[in-house]
C-alpha positions in Angstrom: -19.4 -44.5 8.9 -16.9 -46.0 11.4 -13.8 -47.3 9.9 -12.8 -50.7 11.3 -9.2 -51.9 11.5 -8.2 -54.9 9.3 -8.1 -57.9 11.7 -4.9 -59.0 10.1 -3.2 -55.7 11.1 -4.6 -56.0 14.6 -3.1 -59.5 15.1 0.2 -58.6 13.6 0.5 -55.7 16.0 -0.7 -57.8 18.9 2.1 -60.4 18.3 4.7 -57.8 17.6 4.0 -56.0 20.9 3.8 -59.1 23.1 5.7 -62.1 21.7 8.9 -62.9 23.7 10.8 -66.0 22.6 13.7 -66.7 24.9 16.7 -68.7 23.6 18.5 -71.4 25.6 21.4 -69.1 26.4 19.1 -66.3 27.6 18.7 -63.6 24.9 15.4 -63.1 23.0 15.1 -64.7 19.6 14.7 -62.3 16.7 11.3 -63.0 15.2 10.0 -61.2 12.1 6.2 -60.8 12.3 4.2 -59.6 9.3 1.3 -60.2 6.9 1.5 -63.2 4.7 3.6 -64.6 2.9 6.5 -66.7 4.1 9.9 -65.5 2.9 12.6 -68.2 3.2 15.3 -65.5 2.7 14.3 -63.8 6.0 15.5 -66.9 8.0 19.0 -65.9 7.0 18.8 -62.9 9.2 16.0 -63.8 11.7 15.6 -66.8 14.1 12.0 -67.2 13.1 9.1 -65.7 11.1 5.4 -65.4 11.9 2.9 -64.5 9.1 -0.7 -63.6 9.5 -3.4 -63.8 6.8 -7.2 -63.9 6.4 -8.5 -67.4 5.8 -12.2 -66.3 5.4 -14.8 -64.1 6.9 -18.5 -64.7 7.6 -21.1 -62.0 8.1 -23.9 -63.1 10.4 -27.2 -61.3 10.9 -28.2 -61.0 14.6 -31.6 -59.3 14.0 -34.4 -60.0 11.6 -33.9 -56.7 9.8 -30.2 -57.4 9.5 -29.2 -54.2 11.1 -27.2 -55.8 14.0 -24.5 -58.1 12.7 -21.5 -60.1 13.8 -18.5 -60.2 11.4 -16.6 -63.4 12.1 -13.1 -63.7 10.7 -10.8 -66.8 10.7 -7.1 -66.0 10.4 -4.1 -68.2 9.5 -1.1 -67.6 11.7 2.0 -69.5 10.6 5.2 -69.8 12.7 8.4 -70.7 10.7 11.9 -71.6 12.1 14.8 -73.9 11.4 15.2 -74.9 15.1 12.9 -77.5 16.6 13.2 -76.2 20.2 12.5 -72.7 19.0 9.4 -73.9 17.2 8.0 -75.2 20.4 8.7 -71.9 22.2 7.1 -69.9 19.3 4.1 -72.1 19.5 3.7 -71.6 23.2 4.2 -67.8 22.9 1.5 -67.4 20.2 -0.9 -69.4 22.4 0.0 -67.3 25.4 -0.3 -63.9 23.7 -3.7 -64.7 22.0 -5.3 -66.3 25.1 -4.1 -63.5 27.4 -5.4 -60.8 25.1 -8.5 -62.6 23.7 -10.9 -60.1 25.2 -9.0 -56.9 24.2 -7.1 -57.4 20.9 -8.2 -53.9 20.0 -6.1 -52.3 22.8 -2.3 -51.5 22.4 0.0 -50.1 25.0 3.0 -48.0 23.9 5.7 -47.3 26.4 9.4 -46.7 26.6 10.7 -50.2 27.5 13.9 -50.7 25.5 13.8 -47.2 24.0 16.9 -45.1 23.6 18.0 -42.1 21.5 18.4 -44.0 18.2 14.8 -45.2 18.3 12.5 -43.4 15.8 9.2 -44.2 17.5 8.8 -43.1 21.1 10.9 -40.0 22.1 11.2 -38.0 25.3 12.7 -34.5 25.8 13.2 -32.0 28.7 13.4 -28.2 28.9 13.1 -25.3 31.3 10.9 -22.5 30.2 8.4 -19.8 31.3 6.0 -21.0 28.6 4.8 -24.4 27.3 7.0 -25.0 24.3 5.6 -26.4 21.1 6.7 -29.9 20.1 9.1 -28.6 17.4 10.6 -25.9 19.5 14.4 -25.8 19.5 14.5 -25.5 23.3 13.9 -29.2 23.8 16.8 -31.6 24.6 16.4 -35.4 24.1 17.0 -37.7 27.1 20.2 -39.6 27.1 20.4 -43.4 27.0 20.8 -43.6 30.8 17.9 -41.1 31.3 15.6 -43.1 29.0 16.2 -46.2 31.2 14.8 -44.4 34.2 11.3 -44.3 32.5 11.3 -47.8 31.1 9.5 -49.3 34.1 7.3 -48.3 37.1 10.1 -49.1 39.5 10.9 -45.9 41.6 14.0 -45.3 39.5 12.9 -41.9 38.3 14.1 -39.4 35.7 14.2 -35.9 37.1 14.5 -32.5 35.5 15.7 -29.7 37.9 15.3 -26.1 36.9 16.2 -23.0 39.0 15.6 -20.0 36.7 13.1 -17.6 38.2 9.5 -17.9 37.0 10.3 -20.9 34.7 9.0 -24.4 34.9 10.6 -27.8 34.5 9.1 -29.5 31.5 9.1 -32.8 29.7 7.6 -33.7 26.3 6.8 -37.3 25.4 6.1 -38.5 21.9 4.3 -41.7 21.1 4.2 -43.4 17.7 0.8 -45.0 17.1 0.8 -47.9 14.6 -2.9 -47.8 13.7 -4.5 -45.6 11.0 -5.8 -42.5 12.8 -9.3 -43.0 11.3 -9.6 -46.3 13.2 -8.6 -45.0 16.6 -11.5 -44.9 19.1 -9.8 -43.8 22.3 -6.3 -42.7 23.5 -5.3 -42.6 27.1 -2.0 -40.8 27.8 -0.5 -41.4 31.2 2.5 -40.2 33.3 3.6 -41.6 36.6 5.5 -39.1 38.7 5.2 -35.9 40.6 6.5 -32.3 40.7 7.8 -30.0 43.4 8.2 -26.2 43.3 8.2 -23.3 45.8 4.5 -22.7 45.1 3.5 -26.3 45.8 3.6 -29.8 44.5 2.1 -31.1 41.3 2.4 -31.9 37.6 0.2 -30.6 34.9 -0.1 -32.6 31.7 -1.6 -31.6 28.3 -1.9 -33.1 24.8 -0.9 -31.3 21.6 -3.8 -30.4 19.2 -2.4 -30.2 15.7 -5.5 -28.4 14.4 -5.3 -25.6 16.9 -1.5 -25.7 17.4 -2.0 -25.6 21.1 -1.6 -27.7 24.3 -5.1 -28.8 25.4 -7.0 -31.3 27.7 -5.1 -30.2 30.8 -5.1 -32.6 33.8 -3.1 -32.0 37.0 -1.8 -33.9 40.0 -1.1 -32.4 43.4 1.0 -35.0 45.1 4.6 -34.9 46.4 5.1 -38.6 45.6 4.4 -40.8 42.6 0.8 -40.6 41.2 -0.8 -41.3 37.8 -1.9 -38.3 35.8 -3.8 -39.1 32.6 -5.6 -37.6 29.7 -8.4 -39.6 27.9 -9.2 -38.6 24.3 -12.5 -39.9 22.9 -13.6 -37.1 20.6 -11.9 -35.2 17.7 -9.1 -37.8 18.2 -7.6 -37.2 14.7 -6.8 -33.6 15.8 -4.3 -35.0 18.2 -2.5 -37.4 15.8 -0.2 -36.1 13.1 0.2 -37.5 9.6 3.1 -39.7 10.8 1.0 -41.2 13.7 2.7 -39.1 16.4 0.9 -38.0 19.6 2.6 -35.5 22.0 2.2 -35.3 25.8 3.5 -32.3 27.8 4.3 -32.6 31.5 5.4 -29.7 33.6 5.7 -28.6 37.2 2.4 -26.9 38.0 4.4 -24.1 39.6 7.7 -22.4 38.5 11.0 -21.9 40.3 11.5 -18.7 42.3 15.1 -18.5 41.3 16.3 -19.9 44.6 14.3 -23.1 45.1 14.2 -25.3 42.0 11.2 -26.6 40.1 11.7 -30.3 39.7 9.7 -32.8 37.7 10.1 -36.5 38.4 9.0 -39.1 35.9 9.0 -42.8 36.7 7.0 -44.1 33.7 4.8 -43.0 30.8 2.6 -44.8 28.4 -0.1 -44.4 25.8 -3.0 -46.9 25.5 -4.8 -46.9 22.2 -8.2 -48.5 21.5 -9.2 -49.1 17.9 -12.5 -49.9 16.2 -12.0 -53.5 15.2 -12.2 -57.1 16.4 -13.5 -57.3 20.0 -12.5 -60.9 20.6 -10.0 -63.4 19.3 -9.0 -66.9 20.3 -7.1 -70.0 19.1 -9.5 -72.3 17.2 -6.9 -74.9 16.4 -3.2 -75.5 15.5 -1.1 -78.1 13.8 2.5 -78.8 12.7 3.1 -78.7 9.0 6.9 -79.0 8.6 8.7 -78.8 5.3 11.1 -81.8 5.3 11.6 -81.9 1.6 14.2 -79.2 1.8 17.5 -78.9 3.6 17.7 -77.6 6.2 14.2 -78.6 7.4 11.7 -75.8 7.9 9.6 -76.3 11.1 6.2 -74.8 10.8 3.2 -74.5 13.0 -0.1 -73.3 11.6 -2.7 -71.7 13.8 -6.3 -70.9 13.0 -7.7 -68.0 15.0 -11.3 -67.0 15.3 -12.3 -63.4 15.9 -15.3 -61.2 15.7 -16.7 -57.8 15.9 -20.3 -56.6 16.4 -21.6 -53.8 14.2 -24.8 -51.9 13.5 -25.5 -51.2 9.9 -27.3 -47.8 9.4 -30.4 -47.7 7.3 
């Protein structure tokens, strides 16, 4: 039977990935987003806190036999802060994120924006080799901080790996950290924007690592000499491509090797991973209200949202 993701987890991740609260002087406010409950001690180290919890769920039959159903969940989202102006901005951000993603809360995009060497989630490495190195091979070298910045955005500021050893390719490996339980994942799309050049022709070949077979599989290739998107879509045996820590690996290499005189060069402008889970298919703001705590000092400014969400499911008989 299909495993559905807890809607609370879905909304926590949605807010974590998309909320951006800007302070008066320019930087982003530090907002802690988690499941319920409110922790007053957190506001000593964070500018604000957002908690998500299940208020109640209703199961509605959509067919006489009760096989087709709609599971409707109502969620409480509370925003807490000690600054009145920040409260207003947190309120606006929650409204924006939920409304903009109301038809696809089940979809999460993972990319390299803000990622650098100390980050333990997304990672990127380069190498030169005559073979397609396994993810744990010692031949990989992690990108530097400056090199990571070149793959943050699709902006024509590209990272490039140049390799001139005869019959060897220029390679990159890109690791994504998926936050969802692997059993709830319905689809994974791995994408690279870039291109490759070599004496034998232009092009980049991409593959995904299968942990069950210990091999690079699902090959897709581009042939351009300028930026193009090359992607792999995984919809079956998905758990074979996710390890026990939630990591997914994407290999990108020049389709042809160097001849020892002319280099094989791989250019990468951007890379991402789009994950679709089995879970709620719609969410929206049903209502919100302010519920400040003014019986304490300093005041705690709180806004309480009620979200409505649902998922359609077919019950097997």
